[in-house]
N, C-alpha and C positions, 0 to 999 in steps of 0.2 A: 228641268229636272234637278232635284237636289241630291248632292253626293255628301254623305256624312263620312268623315275620315276620323275613325276612332283611334287608329294606330298613331303613335308618336313618330312623326317623320323628322328626319334631319333637315336643316335648311336646304341643302342641295336636293334632297328627295322631294320636298315640298315645291321647290321652284320647278323641278322636272315635271312634276304632276301638273302643276298649274300651267306650264308652257304647252302641254299636250291635251288638255281638256277640250272637247268639242264645244262649239258655240251653243250656248243654252244651258250649259251645266254650271250650277251654282255650288261650289264647294263650301263646306262647313267643317272646320277642324275642331275636334274636341278640346285641344289645348287652348283654343281661343275662347272657350266658354268656361268661366270660373265656377259656375255653380252646377252640381250634378242635375238639378231639375232642368236646366238649360241644355245640357248634354242629352238627357233623355228625350226632351222635346224635339231636338234636332234629329235624333235617331227615329223617332216616330214619324217625322215629316219627310224623312229621306226615302228616295226610291232605290238608292244604291248605298251600300255601307262597305267601307274598307276596314278591316280590322276585326278583332274578336271582342265583341261587346260582352258585357256581363251576361251570364246565362239567364238570370232572372229577367232581363229585358226581352229575351226571346219567348219566354213563357207567360209573363205577366203584362207585357205591353206590345201588343201587335202593331205593325205599321198600318197606315190607312188602307182601307179596302179589304183587309183580311177577313172581316166578317162576311163578306160577299163570296169568299173563296176565289176571287179573280186574281189575287196578288199572291206573291211568294214572300217568305221571310228568310233572312239570311241566317245560316248556320255555318260553322267552321268548315264543314266538309262540302259545302254547296248550298243549294236551295231546295226547299220542298214547299209544296202547297200548304197554305194556312188551313187549319182544321177547326 
């Protein structure tokens, strides 16, 4: 499972997150990706997102599976089914 961390984490917070991730979770940090296109691609590939991504990403670029209605997309207040 891919985890996209949009939030800018401090070094101690990042280390804490990495130390507690379950096996099989691949974290991708926005700050490690210099190009906006890389950040958007990581968001689209992620199954879980931490942080508030740009609103346009939620309306213009759905995560994989949304067209089938089986996935959810992240929003600041929780999740809701893709439409």
